[in-house]
N, C-alpha and C positions, 0 to 999 in steps of 0.2 A: 474423550472423557476428561474433564477437568475437575480436580478436587476443590472443595471450598476451604481446604486447610489454610489458615491465615498466613502460614509460612511460605506460601507460594509467591505472592505478589508483594508482600510487605518488604521492609528494608532488608538489604542483603545480610546474610549471616556473617558475624565476625569469626575469626579463627578461634576465639575463646569459646564460642557457642559450639563449634564443630568439635573441638577437643577441650572438654570441660577442665581437664587438669591444668590448662594454661591459666585459668582464673585462680586456682587454688595454690599453685606452686610458682613462686617468683624466684628466678635463678639470679645469681650474681652476674654482672655484665660480662665478665671474662668467660663464664661458662655458657651464658646465653648465646653468644655468637658462635659457639661450637656446635649448635643445634643438636644437643644430646638426645632429644626425643626421637631423632631419626636413626640413631646408632643401634638400638636393640634389634630392629628388624634386619639391618645389614649383618649383624653378628649372627642372627638366626640363620640366614642364608649361607653364611660362612660355615656354620656347623652342619647345615644340610649338605654342602659340598663335600665336607669330610665324611659324613655318613655314607655317602654314595661310593666311596673309594674302598679299595681293599685294605688300606691302611688304618681303617677304623677298628677300635677306638685308638686315639692318639695318646701318647704319653703325656702326663699332666703338664710338665714344663713346656713342651711344644704347643699344647693346646692354649695354655695361658699366654705365651708369647704371641701366638697368632691372633687371639681375640683382643689382647690389649693393644698390639700393634695395629690391628685393623681399626679398633676404636679411635686411636690417635690419628690415623690417616684420615678417617672420616671427619673427626673434629677439625683437623687442618682444612679440609675441603669446605666445611661449613663456615669457618671464619673467613676464608678468602672469598667465598660467595658473598658474605655480608659486607666485606670491604668493597668489593666491586659494585654492589648494588646499594651502597648506603645513601647515595643521592636519590635514587629511585624510591627506596624505602621511606625516605623523608617526605616524599610527595604523595604517599599513599596513607590514608587515615588509619588503615588497619596495621601498618608497619611503622608509622612515624615514631612510636614510643620505643622502638628497639634500641639496643644499647648504643649503637654507632650514631644514627641520626638524631637521637635525643641528647647526645653528648655525655652519656654515662660512662662511655669508654672511648678513649682516643684511638685514632687509626694507627698510630705507632704501637701502642700496647697490643692492639688486636693483631697487628702484623707479627709482633714478637711471639704471641701465642701460636700463631699459625706456623711459623718457622720452628719453634720449639717442638711442637707436636709432630711435624714432619720428620725432623731429625731423630726424635725419640722412636717414632714408628719404624724408620729405617734401620736404626741400630738394633732394635728388638727383633725385627723380622730377619735381618741378615744374620745375626749372631745366634738367635734361638730357633729360627725355622730354616729358611733357605733363600737364596737369591731370587728364585722365580716368584716366590710369594711376595717378597719385598717389591720386586719390579711390577708385579700386577697391582699391588696396593697403590703404588705411585701412579701407575697408569690410570686407575680408577679416579684418584684425586684429580689428575690432570684433565680427564674426561669431563668431570663434573664442572670444574672451574672454567676450562678453556673451551671445550666442545659445547657443553650445554649452556652455561651461564653467559659466557662472552659471545660466542658465535651464533648459536641456534635460537636461544630464548627470545631475543629482541627481533628476530628476523623472519621466523616461520611458525605457522600454526602446528606444524609436524615436529616441533622442537623436542618433545618428550619421546617421540618414536625412535628418533636417532640418539638423542642425548641420554635416553634411558639406559644406554650401555654402561654408564657409570654405576648405576645401582645394581647391574647384573654382574659386576666384577667379583663381588665377595664369594660366590660359590666357586669360582676358579681359584681364588686365594685359598679357600678351604681344601679343595681337592689337591692343589699343589703342596700345601702344608703337610697333608697326609702321606703323599706318595712321591712327591718331587716331580710330578708331571700331572697333566690334565687328561683324565680319562673320559670315556663316553658319558658317565654319570654327571660329571661336572659341566660338560657342554650342554647336556639336557637341562640342568637346572638354570644355567645361564640363559638358555633360550626361553624357558618358562618364565623367568623374571622379566625378560625383554617384552614378551607378549602380554604379561600381567600388567606392567607398568602404565601403558596408555589408558587402559580402562580405569585403573585405580586413580591416576592423576586427573583424568578428565572429569571424574565424579567430583573431585575437589574443585576443579576449575569452574564447574557449573555454579558452585556456591560462591566462588570469589570472582565471578564474571565482571561485576561492576568495578572492582578494584583494578583488575587488569586493564579494562577498557579505559579507565580514567587516566592511565599513564601510557597508553599506546602499546602495551604488550600484546602481541597477536596470538593469544591462546585460542584454541579451537572454538570455544563457545562464543568468543568475541567476534571472530572472523566468519564462522559458519552458522552460529546460532544453536540454541538447545536441541532442537530436533535432530539436526545433522550430528551433533555431538553424541547424543544418546544412541543413535544408530551406529556410530563408530565405536562407542563403548561396548555395544552388543556384539559387534564383529570380533573385537579383541577379546571380549569376555568368553565367547564361544571357542575362540582359538586357545584360550587358557585352559578351558575345560577339556578340550581334545588333547592338548599337549600334556596335561597333567597326568593323563592315563599312561603315557609312555614311561612313567616312573616304575611301572611294574617290570619293564624290561631293563631299565637303567640300574636298578638296585642289584647288588651282587647276590643278595638273598632277602627273603621276606617280602617279595613283590606281591604275593597273593594277599597277605594281610593288609599291605598298603592299599591295594586296589579296592578291597572291601571297605576299609575305613575312609577312603577317599569319597565314596558315593554321597554321604550327607553333605560334605563340604561343597561339592559341585552342585548338588541339588539346590542348596541355599543360595549359591551365587547365581544360578540360572533364575531362580524365583525372584531375586532382587533386581536382576537386569530386566526381566519381563515386566515387573511392576513399574520401574522407571520408564520403560519404553511406552507403557500405556499413558503415563502422565509425565512427559519430559520437562514440564515446567515445575514439577513438585520438588521443592528443595529438600523437604524431609526425606523423600525417597533417594535423592542424590546423597544426602548425608548418611543415610543408612547403608547405601552401597559402598561409599568411601570407607566407613568404619569396618563393614564386613570384609572388604578387600584386604585390609590390614590383618585382621584376624585370620583370614583365609591363608595368607602367605605364611604367617606364624604356624598355622595348623599343618600345612604342607611339610614344613621343616620338622615339626614334631613327629609327624607320621613317618618321615624318613629315619629319624633316630629310633623310634619304636620298632620299625621294621628291621633294624640291625640287631635287635635283642634276641637271645637264644629262643625265647618262646615264639618269636615270629618265624624263625627257621623251622621249628617243630610244627607250627600251624601250616606252613607251606607243605611240609612233607605229608602230613596227614590229609591235607586238602587235595594234593595231587593224587594220592592213593585213592581217595574217595571218588575223584573225577574218573580215574582209570577204571575202578570197579563199576562205576555207572555206565561207562562206555562199553565195557565188556558185556554187562547185562543187557544193554540196549541192542548190542550186536547180535546176541543169541535169542532175543525175545521175538 
């Protein structure tokens, strides 16, 4: 089945069409290269890692140091990514207007921003949190720049599967900030972000396929085509749905409420994946899935926080009592 929607076969979507705020909000060059639009989701998963630990809620100073330090480390990674790819960006129509290839910001100034953010992040995290959180943030930075950007992105269509580890580090930072170690909950959210990332990113790659192809970047839609990519999205999407349910066990308390509230999130994700699978060439469906995947991960992190509230613990208590009573009634019926 092929839709007649004009968005399917016409000119490829620009990033501004995918994320409308890019048209309305123009950032200063030094901030643009830090990729600030990526930071809120990273911070959300950091808070999610905190909420999964016994140390929740954190004291305000530690919470602020963790989030500001994480934001600075992410900003540094974004700047270094832009520095490494400035020649590549200059050859792509979609990215040629970015601060570095357009000449609105010099490479020296960008490097100064990256070093400053890295040093400030390290100081904040070491002095205000702990060395484990600081080390993990630095590892995330290096993973994004060296593992993904330099090594994997130009060489393999599976770049985001392995390189996605960089985006999965924040939950570990959050867990270590809360307790000084990484517990089961932190590793569960790390794994969830890892399996969520390919489906999220490949939906975007379908929209930007022509851009990547024009400069020889072997993203999955370029190498294998849309149908193979959509099937891969479906596999990782179903893995995300399955793994998300284990949050019921990973949470110290409130798992029952989390599981109940999770159902509509997963139902919508499955619906959008199935719709795209029926029409793998439909860019509007790919765009919808990409946007929902962002909302989905924000939603998971919000559910984790809600599940650590006192009302969630009471809901669990009453829910288990009801289940127990129903089981007893069934046994004697």
